[in-house]
Structure formats: structure tokens, C-alpha cells
N, C-alpha and C positions, 0 to 999 in steps of 0.2 A: 504494499500499499504506500503511495507516494505521500509525502508530507503535506502536499496541497489538499489531499482527500481526507485528512484526518479530522478537520473541523466538520466536514460534510457529514461524515459518519456519525460523529457526536450529535450533530443536530438532527440527523435522521432517528437516532435513538431517543432523542428529546421529543420528536414528533410522536413517536410510538407511545411514549408516556402520556403525551397530552391527549392522544386518541383514547387511552384507558381512563383517564381522570376527567377529561372534558373540562378542565379548569386550570387556568395558568397558576393559580394559588396552590392547588393540590400538587400539580406537576413540580412546581418549585419546591414545595415541602418534600416531595419524593427524592428529589435529587440534591437537596441541601443547597440550593442557590436562590437568588431573589427572583421575585416575580418579574421584575423589569428585565433581568438577564434572559429569562425564558422568552419573553416577548420579543426582545431584540434578536435572539438567536433564530427564532422562527422567521422573523422578518429577513435575516440574512439568507436563510434557506430559500425562502420565496424568491428573493432577488436572484440567487444563484441559478435556481431552476428555471425561473421566468414565468410561473404561474402561481395564482393564489392557492394555498394549501389548507387554510383554515378560514372559517367565517366566524367572526366574533360578534357576540351578542352580549346583552347586559347580564345575562344569567349563566351562559355556559358558551363552550367552544365546540364547534361542529366542523368536522373535516369536509373539505370539498371532495369532488370525485377524485381529482388528481392526488390530494392528499391521502384519501382512503386507499388508493391504488398503491402508492408508495409504501404505506404502513403494511398492507397486506403483503406486498412482495418481500419486505425486509423482516417480517416477523419471524419467520422460520430460521433464517440465518442468525439473527440476533439471539434467538432462543438457544440455538445450538452453541453459539459462542459463550453465552452465560453458563450453560450447563457444563461445557468444557472447562471454563475457568473454575467453577465450583468444584469439579471433579479433581482438578490438579491441586487445588488448595486443600482438599480433603486428604490428599496423599502427601502433602507437604509436612505432616507432623501432627501436633496436638490439634484438636478441634478448636476453631476460632470463628470469630464473625458475630454479626448481629442476628438476633432471632426476634421478630416482632410477633407479639401474641395478642389476640383478643379473647377476653374471658367475661362471662356474665358477672355482674357486680358481686352478688351474693357469694357465688362459688369462688370468686377470685379473693374476696376478703376473708372468707371463713376457711377455705380449704387450700387454694393454690398458694396464697401468701406465705403460710408457714413452711412450704416446701422450697422456697426460693433460695434462702440462706445456704443450705447445704449445697444446692447446684452451684451457686456463684463461687462458693469456695473450692468446690471440686473442679470447676472449669473456668480458671481465671481468665482465659483468652476469649471466653464467649460473653458477649453483652446481651442483655435482655431489655426489651421494651414491652411492658405489660399495659394494655388499655383495657380498663374495665368499663364495659357497656352491655346493655340488655338488648341492643338492636342488632339485627343480623347484618353482618359486615360482608361486603364484597371484597374477598381476600385479595385477588389480583389487582383490582382497581385501586385498592387503598394500600397496597403494599405490604400486606401481612403475610407471615410465614405459616401460621397456625391459627386455628380458633379452637378453643376448648367448648364443647357443646354437648348437650343431649340432643340427639337427632334420630329421626325414624328413616329418612331416605336422603340421598344426595344425588346432585347432578353428576353426569359421567366426568365432568371436568375437575372433580374433587376426589381426594383419597381420605378415608376415615380410618384412623389407627385407634383401636380399642384401648381405653385405659382401665376401665374397671366397670363391674356391673353396678346399677344403681336401682333404686326403686322410689316410688312415690308413697306418701304416707297421709292418711287422714288423721288430724290431730286437734285436740282442744284442751283447754286448761281444766284441771280438776274442779275449780270453781265454777266454770261454765257448765260442766256436766253435773254438778250438784244442783245448779239452779234450773237447768233446762231438761235434765234427764239424759241418759245415754241412748243414742239411736240403737234400735234392735234390728233394723233392716235398711238398706239404701234408700227405700221410698221415704223414710222419715226425713232424709235431707231436704226434701223438697219444701218442707214446712219449718226448717231451722235456719237461723241466720248463718250463712257461709261466707267465707273470706275468700275472694276470687282473684286468680291470677289474670291480669289484663294482657290479652294477646290478640293481635289482628287476625280476623278470619276464624276465629274459634267461637262456637256457640257456647253459652254459659251452661254446659252440661257436663256431669261427671259421670264416667263409665267405670263400673266395678264388676269384678268377676269373682265367683266362688267355686272352686274346685272341690269335688266330693270323692273320697277314696272309693275306688272300684267303679267309678262312673266316668265314661268317656265324655270329653268336652267339659264346658263349665257353664254354670248358671250366670247370666249376665243381666245386669240392671243399668239403664241410661237415665239418669235423673237430672231434671232441670233444677238448677240451684240459683238462689238469689241471696243478697246479703248486703250489709251496711257499707262494705269497703271492697274496692277493687284496686289492685296495684300491679305493676309490672316488675316487682322486686319481691323475692320471697322473704327477705329479711324484714320488710315492712309487714308482710302477712304474719310472719312468726310473732313479731312483737305484738301484733293486734290479737293473735290466738293467746298469747301469754296474758294479755290484759283481759281476757274473757269476753271478747267481742264476737266469737263465733267459731265455727269449725273450719279449718284450713286444710287444703290440699298442698302439700309441700314436698319438695325432694328431700331424700334422706340426709344429705349432707347439711341441710338447714335445720331439720327437726331432731335428728336422732340424739344429740348430746342433751337437749332439754327433755326428751323422753326418757332417757337413762336416769337423769337427774331427779325425775318425777314433776318437773314443772309443767310438761305436757303429757297427755294420756292418748294412746292410740284409740281411735274411733273405728268400729267395725273391723277389728283386726283379722277376722276370718275371711274378709273381702279383700281383693287386691285392686287398687286403682290402675287403669290401664289407659294407654293412648294419649297421655297428656305430656309428661316430661320425658318419656322414653325410658328404656331399661338398660341402657349402656351410656357411659360417658365417653366421648371421643376426642381425639386430637385430629382436627380436620385441616388439610392442607391442599393447595391447588395441585392438580395432577402434574408430575413430572416422572420421567423414566427412573429417576434415582432421588432418594431423599437426601438433602444436604446433610453432611455429617453433624453439624452443630444443632439442626433441627432434630435429628434422630437422637442425639445425646439427651436433649431436653425431654423428648418423648419418653425415652427408656428411663430417665430419672423420675418423671411423673408416674409411670407404671410402677416402679418400685416403691414410691412413696405411698401410692394408693394401696398396694398389697400389704405394706406395713401397717397402714392405717386400718384396713379391714382386719387384720389379725389383731390389732389392739382392741377393736370394737368387740371381737368375739371372745376375747379373754375375760 
């Protein structure tokens, strides 16, 4: 490659990042440069090629037909170069580099955060960026290596690496159960105040299953529920349950310690909530033929920590 082409290739890579983010601000953040630099480099590329490559609006950036064609033609070569560089780095010695991770707020605070110290001490050449958010993040567009999530299904462009089994729990405070009585059947939930996880696209129904020994299949109940509080954070719902405001459907990592301490009690323990939080916790990453070594080290560490945590809970 001649020295004259080096800036062109760098600017073509920038155009690809701009196509993913559709934002000068986001592209600048991904590359660690200023927004003004991104705009100036795209203008340089347009002058060099002789045609407009992007259409700028007040809200977003859209590629022209010529810009989209350039990105499509360069996407595979750049991906191969990035993979080759990552592979060589992995062969060069100890695991190193930046791993960007997105984690739900409650899971991150309660479970993932205590696992970070031992990883950082064990891998001093790996840097972590952990973003706590309950929104579903587009990993490739926003430059994340991993998402830690409960999930039922994934697009073909993602890989799910199982971390541990998990389960959902119906819980309430002992005070609440003394005042309102303990439900004997899922149908009783329809007339009790419930604490609801706020999630787009989900009807406010809870589905529970009861398996009987020697009977194939399971009895299933799908119950519409209402209550005084909806929130998109399981910590908020746990606090409301502890305060006696209703029955909450929570993931085990949020509820289990309070159940073991007697601050919360399991409701309908012979019934299993299904179809809401999922039954496995995954590290989700964009598909590549090979997992970057630093990412794999972090996943392996989480798996070991979750296994240790489960052993502690069983003892």
C-alpha cells in the first residue's frame, strides 16, 4: 500500500463506522476522536472520490448510494483485517486489550460487580468497560464486545455463550402474606396486588407450570396480573416486595439472598414461572469465526464465578 493511500483507507474505515452508528457523535466516540475530525475526514474522502457519500440531517446521517456501495465493498476486507490483527495479538503472549460489556442494572450491581476485582487482578493487561443499562443494546452498532443477558432466542448474527442456569421466583414479604393471605393457586394472583416488570411488547400476564410425578407434561396457568407498581428494574421491585406492597416475579439473583435470610418468602413454590426472564444467563457477542482471547478470558472467568456462587448457595 502506498503512503498516499493510507489516509484513504483510514477514511474508508471511518465511513464504515459512520454507516453503523448513523451519527457523527457516536462515530467520534467509537474512534476516540472529535466530532469535527470525523466531519472533516468524511469531507476529505468525498472530495477525493468526487461524489457525495453521506446525507446529513439534523437527527442522523444517511449514506448515499455511492457511500453505501463503498461500505459494502470494503466491509468484508476490513473484517478480515480486524480478525487477522486480533488473531496475531492473541498469539503474541498474555491476553490484553479492551472488553466492552453491557449488563442489566440489577444483575450488574448485585452479581457481576463482585466478580470484577479478581478478574482485573488476574488479567492486568485487559481493560474492562462495563455499562449498566436495562435497554437492549445493538452490540455491533455501539461497539460492545459482550452483553450479559437472559434471552430466549438470538438472531443468527449473535453467539450466546452460556454462563449459568437461572430461574424466576414469585416472592412476597412475610408481612404481606400475613395481611393478605398466601395464594393457594395461580388463579389467586389475578385478585392480588402484584409488582410488575415493565417491558415493551409483553402483556401483563404471568405463566406458571406445575409438574406432577409420573404425569407427562405439566399443568399450566396463564394469569393476568395488575398492581400498584411497574418498573423496568428488578431491584426496585424487590424493594417494593420487601416493603409489603405486593407479590413480585423476580430473577433468582435478585431475590434469593432475601429468601434465604427470611426477608422474602416464596409464593406458590410448587409452581414454576416460565417464559419471562429465561432459564439461562448468557454472554452474548456479535458473530465472528473466533472469539477474541480477552473476551473469552472474561467469559471463562464469569462461568467459574457463577459456578462457585451456585456451590455456595447450595451449601
